[in-house]
Structures are given as C-alpha cells and as structure tokens.
C-alpha positions in Angstrom: 66.2 205.9 67.9 66.3 207.6 72.2 64.4 204.9 74.9 63.5 206.2 77.6 62.1 204.5 80.3 58.3 204.1 81.0 56.8 203.6 83.9 53.0 203.0 84.1 51.2 202.8 87.4 47.0 202.8 87.6 44.7 201.6 89.5 41.2 199.9 88.5 38.1 199.0 90.5 36.4 197.0 87.4 37.7 194.1 86.7 38.2 193.9 83.4 38.8 197.6 82.4 42.0 197.1 84.6 42.6 193.2 82.4 42.2 195.5 79.8 44.5 198.1 80.8 47.5 195.4 81.3 46.5 193.7 77.4 47.5 196.8 76.9 50.5 198.1 77.7 51.7 193.8 78.2 51.1 194.4 74.5 53.6 197.6 74.6 56.6 194.7 75.2 56.7 196.4 79.0 57.5 194.6 82.7 54.6 193.6 85.1 56.9 194.1 88.2 54.0 194.8 90.5 50.0 194.4 90.8 49.6 197.6 89.1 53.3 198.7 88.0 54.0 198.0 84.2 58.0 199.4 83.4 60.0 198.6 79.9 61.9 200.8 77.4 59.7 203.0 74.8 60.7 205.6 71.8 58.5 208.6 72.8 56.5 207.4 69.6 55.7 204.5 71.0 54.4 206.5 74.5 52.2 208.7 73.5 50.3 205.3 71.2 50.0 204.0 74.2 48.8 207.5 76.5 46.1 207.2 73.9 45.4 203.2 73.8 44.2 203.8 77.3 42.8 206.7 77.0 41.0 204.9 74.5 40.2 202.2 76.5 39.1 204.2 79.6 37.2 206.7 77.2 35.3 204.8 74.4 34.4 201.2 76.8 31.4 202.1 79.5 33.1 200.5 83.7 31.8 200.7 86.8 34.1 202.4 89.9 36.7 204.0 89.5 40.2 204.6 87.8 44.3 206.4 87.6 46.5 205.9 85.3 49.9 207.2 85.9 52.1 207.3 82.6 56.0 208.2 83.0 59.3 209.0 81.5 62.5 209.2 82.0 66.1 208.5 80.3 67.3 204.9 81.1 70.3 206.4 82.9 67.8 207.6 85.6 66.6 204.3 85.8 68.9 201.6 86.5 69.6 203.5 89.9 66.9 202.5 91.1 66.2 200.8 94.1 64.6 197.3 95.1 63.7 196.2 97.4 61.7 192.9 98.1 60.5 190.5 95.6 57.0 189.6 94.9 55.9 186.0 93.6 54.5 185.6 90.2 55.9 189.3 88.4 58.7 189.7 86.0 61.8 190.9 87.0 63.0 194.5 86.5 64.0 194.4 82.6 67.6 195.8 82.2 68.3 197.9 79.3 70.6 196.3 77.0 73.8 198.6 76.8 72.6 199.2 72.5 69.2 200.3 73.2 70.0 204.1 73.6 71.3 205.2 70.1 
C-alpha cells in the first residue's frame, strides 16, 4: 500500500463545526501543526474516506457562517522537501514519515 502526504487546510466560522473537523482529522492520525492545518500520511482509500467524512459533516449538520476545506495530496518524497520557519506553542511537530511507510 502506497502512502501519500495529506494536508488538510480549513477555515470555519462556526466553532462547533471547526471542532468536528479537527476530531475527524485526529481520528485519521493527522498531526495538528497549525491552527487550521493538519498533515499526515494516508493511503488513497483513507484519503477518500476522510474527504467524505468532512463533506458529510459540513452538508448534514446545521452550522452558521462560512466554511472552506482544502485537502491536498502529494508524494511523501515531496513532503520531505518542506521548509519550516518558526514555531507555534501547543501544536504538533511536523510528522516525519518512517523510512518503510511507502511500500
């Protein structure tokens, strides 16, 4: 199974909806690296399920205000080329893929 880097970026003005999106991302083992950013490594079927869960959360539950979610996927070797400038307290470190995660 090949893993991909998955990056979830979101804005939601409804606090309850934002928390539900965070819980979904956490349930997939994604790291909360910035206020509205999660990143981790998923297979393509897992990424699809993540997308459907977030879509359902937005479409099926009543919420007020605006919401925007972007899910990016790219090869792990591209993720390894990232630059990190600065740091934030109380957020996860950027996860590092294990050398044998890609099969």
